[in-house]
C-alpha positions as CSV (number, residue, x, y, z in Angstrom):
1,M,1.3,-5.7,3.1
2,T,2.8,-2.6,4.9
3,Y,0.4,0.3,5.1
4,K,1.7,3.9,4.8
5,I,0.5,6.6,7.1
6,V,1.1,10.3,6.6
7,L,1.3,12.3,9.9
8,V,1.1,16.1,10.0
9,E,1.8,17.4,13.5
10,D,3.8,20.5,14.3
11,E,4.7,19.6,17.9
12,K,8.0,17.8,17.2
13,D,8.0,15.7,20.4
14,L,4.5,14.5,19.8
15,N,5.2,14.0,16.1
16,D,8.2,11.8,17.0
17,L,6.2,9.9,19.7
18,I,3.3,9.1,17.4
19,K,5.6,8.1,14.6
20,M,7.4,5.7,16.9
21,Y,4.2,4.1,18.1
22,L,2.8,3.7,14.5
23,E,6.1,2.2,13.3
24,K,6.1,-0.3,16.2
25,A,2.6,-1.2,15.1
26,G,4.0,-2.1,11.7
27,Y,3.1,1.0,9.7
28,E,5.4,3.0,7.4
29,V,5.2,6.6,8.5
30,I,5.9,9.8,6.6
31,S,5.7,12.8,8.9
32,Y,5.6,16.6,8.4
33,L,6.0,19.3,10.9
34,N,4.1,22.0,9.1
35,G,1.2,22.4,6.6
36,T,3.4,24.0,3.9
37,D,5.4,20.8,3.4
38,A,2.4,18.5,3.8
39,I,0.1,20.3,1.3
40,K,2.8,20.0,-1.4
41,N,2.7,16.2,-1.1
42,T,-1.0,15.4,-1.0
43,K,-0.8,13.2,-4.0
44,I,1.7,10.9,-2.2
45,D,0.9,7.2,-2.3
46,A,-0.5,6.5,1.2
47,H,-3.3,4.6,3.0
48,L,-4.2,7.1,5.7
49,W,-3.6,10.7,6.8
50,I,-3.4,12.0,10.4
51,L,-3.9,15.8,10.3
52,D,-3.5,18.3,13.2
53,I,-6.1,21.0,12.5
54,M,-4.2,23.9,14.1
55,L,-0.7,24.1,12.6
56,S,2.0,26.7,13.3
57,D,2.0,28.1,9.7
58,D,-0.8,29.6,7.7
59,I,-2.0,26.2,6.4
60,S,-4.5,24.3,8.5
61,G,-5.5,20.7,8.5
62,Y,-8.7,21.8,6.8
63,D,-6.7,23.2,3.9
64,I,-4.7,20.0,3.6
65,I,-7.8,17.7,3.5
66,K,-9.4,19.9,0.8
67,E,-6.3,19.5,-1.3
68,I,-6.3,15.7,-0.7
69,R,-9.9,15.4,-1.7
70,K,-9.2,17.1,-5.1
71,T,-7.5,13.9,-6.3
72,N,-8.5,11.2,-3.7
73,E,-12.0,11.1,-2.3
74,V,-11.7,7.8,-0.4
75,I,-8.4,7.8,1.5
76,P,-9.2,7.9,5.2
77,V,-8.3,11.0,7.3
78,I,-8.1,11.4,11.1
79,F,-8.2,14.9,12.5
80,T,-6.5,15.8,15.8
81,S,-7.0,19.0,17.7
82,A,-6.4,20.7,21.0
83,R,-9.9,22.1,20.8
84,D,-12.8,19.8,21.9
85,Q,-15.5,21.6,19.9
86,D,-18.5,20.2,18.1
87,L,-18.0,22.7,15.3
88,D,-14.5,21.3,14.5
89,K,-15.9,17.8,14.4
90,I,-18.8,18.8,12.2
91,I,-16.5,20.7,9.8
92,G,-14.1,17.7,9.7
93,L,-16.9,15.3,8.8
94,E,-18.2,17.7,6.1
95,L,-14.8,17.8,4.6
96,G,-14.6,14.0,4.5
97,S,-12.7,13.0,7.7
98,D,-13.2,9.6,9.2
99,D,-12.4,10.3,12.8
100,Y,-11.6,13.1,15.2
101,I,-9.4,12.8,18.4
102,T,-8.9,15.5,21.0
103,K,-5.5,16.4,22.5
104,P,-4.1,15.4,24.8
105,Y,-4.6,11.8,23.7
106,S,-2.9,8.5,24.3
107,P,-0.7,7.3,21.4
108,K,-2.1,3.8,22.0
109,E,-5.6,5.1,21.5
110,L,-4.6,6.8,18.2
111,V,-3.0,3.5,17.0
112,L,-6.1,1.6,17.9
113,R,-8.2,4.0,15.9
114,V,-5.8,3.8,13.0
115,N,-6.0,-0.1,13.2
116,N,-9.8,0.0,13.1
117,I,-10.0,2.3,10.1
118,I,-7.3,0.4,8.2
119,K,-9.1,-2.9,8.8
120,R,-12.5,-1.4,7.7
121,V,-11.3,0.4,4.6
122,Y,-8.8,-2.2,3.4
123,A,-10.5,-5.4,4.4
124,N,-10.0,-7.0,1.0
125,D,-6.3,-6.1,0.8
126,S,-5.4,-9.4,2.5
127,K,-6.0,-10.9,-0.9
128,K,-3.5,-8.6,-2.5
129,V,0.2,-8.8,-2.6
130,T,2.8,-6.3,-3.9
131,Y,6.1,-6.7,-5.7
132,D,8.0,-3.6,-6.5
133,K,5.2,-1.3,-7.7
134,Y,3.0,-4.1,-8.9
135,V,-0.3,-4.7,-7.0
136,I,-1.4,-8.3,-7.5
137,D,-5.0,-9.3,-6.6
138,I,-4.9,-13.1,-6.1
139,E,-8.6,-13.6,-6.0
140,K,-9.5,-11.4,-9.0
141,R,-6.3,-12.5,-10.8
142,T,-5.4,-8.9,-11.8
143,V,-2.2,-7.0,-11.9
144,F,-1.8,-3.2,-11.7
145,L,1.1,-0.9,-12.1
146,D,0.6,2.7,-11.2
147,D,-3.2,2.1,-11.4
148,K,-2.9,0.7,-14.9
149,E,-3.9,-2.9,-15.4
150,I,-1.5,-5.3,-17.0
151,V,-3.5,-8.0,-18.8
152,L,-2.1,-11.5,-18.3
153,T,-3.2,-14.8,-19.8
154,T,-4.3,-17.6,-17.5
155,L,-0.9,-19.4,-17.8
156,E,1.0,-16.1,-17.3
157,F,-0.9,-15.3,-14.1
158,D,-0.4,-18.9,-12.9
159,L,3.4,-18.5,-13.4
160,L,3.4,-15.2,-11.7
161,Y,1.5,-16.6,-8.7
162,M,3.9,-19.5,-8.5
163,F,6.9,-17.1,-8.3
164,I,5.3,-14.6,-6.0
165,S,4.2,-17.4,-3.6
166,N,7.7,-18.8,-3.6
167,K,10.0,-15.9,-3.7
168,N,13.7,-16.8,-3.7
169,K,12.9,-20.5,-4.4
170,S,14.5,-22.1,-7.4
171,F,12.3,-24.1,-9.8
172,S,13.6,-26.4,-12.5
173,R,11.9,-26.4,-15.9
174,E,10.3,-29.7,-15.1
175,D,9.0,-28.3,-11.8
176,I,7.3,-25.5,-13.7
177,L,5.9,-27.8,-16.3
178,N,4.3,-29.9,-13.6
179,I,2.9,-26.9,-11.6
180,I,1.6,-24.9,-14.5
181,W,0.7,-27.5,-17.2
182,G,0.2,-30.5,-15.0
183,S,2.1,-33.8,-14.6
184,D,0.2,-35.3,-17.6
185,Y,1.6,-32.7,-20.0
186,F,3.5,-34.1,-22.9
187,G,5.8,-31.7,-24.8
188,T,9.0,-29.9,-24.7
189,D,10.1,-27.8,-21.8
190,R,10.8,-24.9,-24.2
191,V,7.2,-23.8,-23.5
192,V,8.5,-22.8,-20.0
193,D,11.1,-20.5,-21.5
194,D,8.5,-19.0,-23.8
195,L,6.1,-18.4,-20.9
196,V,8.8,-16.8,-18.7
197,R,9.8,-14.6,-21.7
198,R,6.2,-13.4,-22.1
199,L,5.8,-12.6,-18.4
200,R,9.1,-10.7,-18.3
201,K,8.0,-8.7,-21.3
202,K,4.7,-7.7,-19.7
203,M,6.2,-7.2,-16.2
204,S,9.7,-5.9,-16.7
205,K,10.2,-5.1,-13.0
206,L,10.0,-8.7,-12.1
207,N,13.5,-9.9,-11.2
208,I,13.3,-13.4,-12.6
209,N,16.8,-14.9,-12.5
210,T,17.7,-17.6,-15.1
211,I,19.5,-20.6,-13.6
212,Y,21.3,-21.9,-16.6
213,G,20.9,-25.5,-17.2
214,Y,18.2,-25.7,-14.5
215,G,15.4,-23.2,-14.4
216,Y,14.3,-19.9,-12.8
217,R,14.0,-18.1,-9.5
218,L,12.2,-14.8,-8.6
219,V,14.2,-12.6,-6.2
């Protein structure tokens, strides 16, 4: 799973540098150079925010976190500031920040702090996979789309898990019968077509290709 970081830093060179380090660490990064643009996008689907407290326009990092917390009370936030003052740290903590780092700082140190927070906050996400906008929890056997659960039957989830775990692999109808129903199943392979049809209906964004005369493949 790729985690998305939102970076708000008005020093362009530093913004570009931090973005580069985070991307090298495997993160997807959305960056803003001012508070005005950032505060308009606080509902963005992200996993962590990095906020400079003192920005060049009239909107501060404090204003942005207040807006974030109106709709999301749990997303982690790291504050950065050129001022090493206890008051800034206290205010940041009171507003719900998770960490505070003083400028100048090493980009590697910031990446390490991001890594630690991501591991702590999203420790259970290793059991989740995504496909398009679907979030699939393998352990809980749940599927969500835009925070709304899609209820699947046991066989429907088994079929979904088979496809997700073997993306781009072709399965014959006999293969699917053996995997989903078991090798001792006696009956027509038309049940496979019916199960695929039901899964497609509930999860229309799944790109399940029909291989005529053979079976199916998820791409």
